[in-house]
ZATI-168175 format. One record per residue (C-alpha): x, y, z; residue number from 1; residue in one letter. Coordinates in nm, 3 decimals, always signed. Example, Ala and Ser with C-alpha at 12.3 -4.5 7.8 and 13.67 -1.06 7.14 Angstrom:
c1=+1.230&c2=-0.450&c3=+0.780&pos=1&code=a .
c1=+1.367&c2=-0.106&c3=+0.714&pos=2&code=s .
This chain:
c1=+3.425&c2=+2.147&c3=-1.003&pos=1&code=x .
c1=+3.211&c2=+1.865&c3=-1.157&pos=2&code=x .
c1=+3.123&c2=+1.725&c3=-0.817&pos=3&code=x .
c1=+3.015&c2=+2.064&c3=-0.686&pos=4&code=x .
c1=+2.793&c2=+2.116&c3=-0.994&pos=5&code=x .
c1=+2.657&c2=+1.743&c3=-0.953&pos=6&code=x .
c1=+2.576&c2=+1.839&c3=-0.581&pos=7&code=x .
c1=+2.433&c2=+2.162&c3=-0.666&pos=8&code=x .
c1=+2.188&c2=+2.006&c3=-0.917&pos=9&code=x .
c1=+2.065&c2=+1.741&c3=-0.684&pos=10&code=x .
c1=+1.997&c2=+1.988&c3=-0.436&pos=11&code=x .
c1=+1.857&c2=+2.245&c3=-0.662&pos=12&code=x .
c1=+1.623&c2=+1.961&c3=-0.835&pos=13&code=x .
c1=+1.534&c2=+1.831&c3=-0.493&pos=14&code=x .
c1=+1.401&c2=+2.157&c3=-0.365&pos=15&code=x .
c1=+1.178&c2=+2.202&c3=-0.685&pos=16&code=x .
c1=+1.018&c2=+1.857&c3=-0.632&pos=17&code=x .
c1=+0.934&c2=+1.922&c3=-0.256&pos=18&code=x .
c1=+0.543&c2=+1.974&c3=-0.257&pos=19&code=x .
c1=+0.349&c2=+2.188&c3=-0.031&pos=20&code=x .
c1=-0.007&c2=+2.084&c3=-0.033&pos=21&code=x .
c1=-0.309&c2=+2.250&c3=+0.152&pos=22&code=x .
c1=-0.566&c2=+1.981&c3=+0.266&pos=23&code=x .
c1=-0.810&c2=+2.247&c3=+0.184&pos=24&code=x .
c1=-0.718&c2=+2.232&c3=-0.184&pos=25&code=x .
c1=-0.837&c2=+1.873&c3=-0.186&pos=26&code=x .
c1=-1.173&c2=+1.933&c3=-0.037&pos=27&code=x .
c1=-1.102&c2=+1.933&c3=+0.353&pos=28&code=x .
c1=-1.356&c2=+2.184&c3=+0.538&pos=29&code=x .
c1=-1.329&c2=+2.264&c3=+0.914&pos=30&code=x .
c1=-1.581&c2=+2.083&c3=+1.118&pos=31&code=x .
c1=-1.629&c2=+1.798&c3=+0.872&pos=32&code=x .
c1=-1.507&c2=+1.444&c3=+0.825&pos=33&code=x .
c1=-1.174&c2=+1.506&c3=+0.606&pos=34&code=x .
c1=-1.023&c2=+1.166&c3=+0.610&pos=35&code=x .
c1=-1.023&c2=+1.128&c3=+0.233&pos=36&code=x .
c1=-0.907&c2=+1.480&c3=+0.156&pos=37&code=x .
c1=-0.608&c2=+1.462&c3=+0.394&pos=38&code=x .
c1=-0.520&c2=+1.106&c3=+0.265&pos=39&code=x .
c1=-0.550&c2=+1.238&c3=-0.092&pos=40&code=x .
c1=-0.321&c2=+1.529&c3=-0.017&pos=41&code=x .
c1=-0.064&c2=+1.286&c3=+0.135&pos=42&code=x .
c1=-0.093&c2=+1.055&c3=-0.160&pos=43&code=x .
c1=-0.029&c2=+1.345&c3=-0.415&pos=44&code=x .
c1=+0.272&c2=+1.454&c3=-0.227&pos=45&code=x .
c1=+0.399&c2=+1.089&c3=-0.188&pos=46&code=x .
c1=+0.356&c2=+1.052&c3=-0.582&pos=47&code=x .
c1=+0.556&c2=+1.361&c3=-0.629&pos=48&code=x .
c1=+0.833&c2=+1.241&c3=-0.438&pos=49&code=x .
c1=+0.732&c2=+1.378&c3=-0.097&pos=50&code=x .
c1=+0.656&c2=+1.693&c3=+0.055&pos=51&code=x .
c1=+0.460&c2=+1.884&c3=+0.329&pos=52&code=x .
c1=+0.091&c2=+1.838&c3=+0.395&pos=53&code=x .
c1=-0.025&c2=+2.147&c3=+0.573&pos=54&code=x .
c1=-0.347&c2=+2.147&c3=+0.781&pos=55&code=x .
c1=-0.431&c2=+2.505&c3=+0.803&pos=56&code=x .
c1=-0.611&c2=+2.672&c3=+1.102&pos=57&code=x .
c1=-0.948&c2=+2.515&c3=+1.205&pos=58&code=x .
c1=-1.092&c2=+2.179&c3=+1.342&pos=59&code=x .
c1=-1.055&c2=+1.901&c3=+1.097&pos=60&code=x .
c1=-1.230&c2=+1.545&c3=+1.189&pos=61&code=x .
c1=-1.048&c2=+1.238&c3=+1.041&pos=62&code=x .
c1=-1.054&c2=+0.869&c3=+1.082&pos=63&code=x .
c1=-0.720&c2=+0.693&c3=+1.003&pos=64&code=x .
c1=-0.474&c2=+0.878&c3=+0.785&pos=65&code=x .
c1=-0.154&c2=+0.698&c3=+0.672&pos=66&code=x .
c1=+0.173&c2=+0.875&c3=+0.639&pos=67&code=x .
c1=+0.391&c2=+0.764&c3=+0.374&pos=68&code=x .
c1=+0.783&c2=+0.797&c3=+0.306&pos=69&code=x .
c1=+0.910&c2=+1.127&c3=+0.278&pos=70&code=x .
c1=+0.597&c2=+1.317&c3=+0.410&pos=71&code=x .
c1=+0.588&c2=+1.612&c3=+0.653&pos=72&code=x .
c1=+0.224&c2=+1.661&c3=+0.814&pos=73&code=x .
c1=+0.238&c2=+2.022&c3=+0.923&pos=74&code=x .
c1=-0.024&c2=+2.145&c3=+1.152&pos=75&code=x .
c1=-0.034&c2=+2.521&c3=+1.122&pos=76&code=x .
c1=-0.088&c2=+2.733&c3=+1.459&pos=77&code=x .
c1=-0.460&c2=+2.707&c3=+1.535&pos=78&code=x .
c1=-0.510&c2=+2.381&c3=+1.334&pos=79&code=x .
c1=-0.658&c2=+2.086&c3=+1.516&pos=80&code=x .
c1=-0.676&c2=+1.751&c3=+1.388&pos=81&code=x .
c1=-0.960&c2=+1.570&c3=+1.563&pos=82&code=x .
c1=-1.013&c2=+1.193&c3=+1.585&pos=83&code=x .
c1=-1.359&c2=+1.092&c3=+1.474&pos=84&code=x .
c1=-1.561&c2=+0.931&c3=+1.743&pos=85&code=x .
c1=-1.718&c2=+0.695&c3=+1.485&pos=86&code=x .
c1=-1.501&c2=+0.362&c3=+1.474&pos=87&code=x .
c1=-1.628&c2=+0.307&c3=+1.087&pos=88&code=x .
c1=-1.386&c2=+0.599&c3=+1.008&pos=89&code=x .
c1=-1.090&c2=+0.394&c3=+1.124&pos=90&code=x .
c1=-0.884&c2=+0.133&c3=+0.951&pos=91&code=x .
c1=-0.784&c2=-0.160&c3=+1.179&pos=92&code=x .
c1=-0.405&c2=-0.162&c3=+1.206&pos=93&code=x .
c1=-0.189&c2=-0.401&c3=+1.395&pos=94&code=x .
c1=-0.372&c2=-0.423&c3=+1.738&pos=95&code=x .
c1=-0.617&c2=-0.121&c3=+1.731&pos=96&code=x .
c1=-0.778&c2=+0.179&c3=+1.556&pos=97&code=x .
c1=-0.550&c2=+0.463&c3=+1.522&pos=98&code=x .
c1=-0.568&c2=+0.839&c3=+1.384&pos=99&code=x .
c1=-0.230&c2=+0.849&c3=+1.227&pos=100&code=x .
c1=+0.015&c2=+0.554&c3=+1.127&pos=101&code=x .
c1=+0.294&c2=+0.457&c3=+0.901&pos=102&code=x .
c1=+0.394&c2=+0.135&c3=+0.777&pos=103&code=x .
c1=+0.745&c2=+0.063&c3=+0.610&pos=104&code=x .
c1=+0.809&c2=+0.443&c3=+0.576&pos=105&code=x .
c1=+1.101&c2=+0.653&c3=+0.602&pos=106&code=x .
c1=+1.149&c2=+1.014&c3=+0.660&pos=107&code=x .
c1=+0.816&c2=+1.094&c3=+0.824&pos=108&code=x .
c1=+0.752&c2=+1.393&c3=+1.052&pos=109&code=x .
c1=+0.473&c2=+1.578&c3=+1.226&pos=110&code=x .
c1=+0.558&c2=+1.942&c3=+1.275&pos=111&code=x .
c1=+0.398&c2=+2.273&c3=+1.365&pos=112&code=x .
c1=+0.212&c2=+2.456&c3=+1.640&pos=113&code=x .
c1=-0.121&c2=+2.268&c3=+1.595&pos=114&code=x .
c1=-0.275&c2=+1.997&c3=+1.796&pos=115&code=x .
c1=-0.357&c2=+1.652&c3=+1.725&pos=116&code=x .
c1=-0.685&c2=+1.563&c3=+1.971&pos=117&code=x .
c1=-0.744&c2=+1.173&c3=+1.918&pos=118&code=x .
c1=-1.025&c2=+1.193&c3=+2.157&pos=119&code=x .
c1=-0.894&c2=+0.887&c3=+2.313&pos=120&code=x .
c1=-1.171&c2=+0.903&c3=+2.630&pos=121&code=x .
c1=-1.423&c2=+0.837&c3=+2.364&pos=122&code=x .
c1=-1.258&c2=+0.488&c3=+2.304&pos=123&code=x .
c1=-1.081&c2=+0.404&c3=+2.640&pos=124&code=x .
c1=-1.271&c2=+0.145&c3=+2.853&pos=125&code=x .
c1=-1.202&c2=+0.221&c3=+3.203&pos=126&code=x .
c1=-1.326&c2=-0.108&c3=+3.308&pos=127&code=x .
c1=-1.060&c2=-0.301&c3=+3.149&pos=128&code=x .
c1=-0.695&c2=-0.367&c3=+3.230&pos=129&code=x .
c1=-0.479&c2=-0.231&c3=+2.944&pos=130&code=x .
c1=-0.154&c2=-0.434&c3=+3.034&pos=131&code=x .
c1=-0.037&c2=-0.653&c3=+2.774&pos=132&code=x .
c1=+0.179&c2=-0.965&c3=+2.831&pos=133&code=x .
c1=+0.418&c2=-0.891&c3=+2.547&pos=134&code=x .
c1=+0.497&c2=-0.541&c3=+2.705&pos=135&code=x .
c1=+0.816&c2=-0.559&c3=+2.857&pos=136&code=x .
c1=+0.878&c2=-0.266&c3=+3.108&pos=137&code=x .
c1=+1.268&c2=-0.351&c3=+3.087&pos=138&code=x .
c1=+1.261&c2=-0.224&c3=+2.752&pos=139&code=x .
c1=+1.136&c2=+0.113&c3=+2.838&pos=140&code=x .
c1=+1.272&c2=+0.424&c3=+3.007&pos=141&code=x .
c1=+1.038&c2=+0.311&c3=+3.303&pos=142&code=x .
c1=+1.263&c2=+0.021&c3=+3.382&pos=143&code=x .
c1=+1.377&c2=+0.173&c3=+3.695&pos=144&code=x .
c1=+1.015&c2=+0.241&c3=+3.838&pos=145&code=x .
c1=+0.836&c2=-0.011&c3=+4.060&pos=146&code=x .
c1=+0.521&c2=-0.174&c3=+3.923&pos=147&code=x .
């Protein structure tokens, strides 16, 4: 009986601490750069032990955002997270700039029916080779394909 009560208590208290946070509550507005608002919502959820950060319908422009442990980034139907075309809105991470990254985090997810539009064509240099020597095709699902 005691084990059952302990298990119930853990599940019950965990469900109470799971935050659901709208980015608009942190100042995000459709059509504007929202990096700081989105990151503030993520940081708040993280500091509360984790939770769901909700991007509601609309187009929200962002630079680099960092997902942290126990965070679910949820894009509602009709939500579009649009990557800024201004490189100054991005942090340099590992090799290149990116709209979403996570470092040493666990239990991270991106869910929902919304869209992430990184605007890759704005950054892609079609005149350059994008093959890296450390990329080993044998370690991928494409290992059976010829180069």
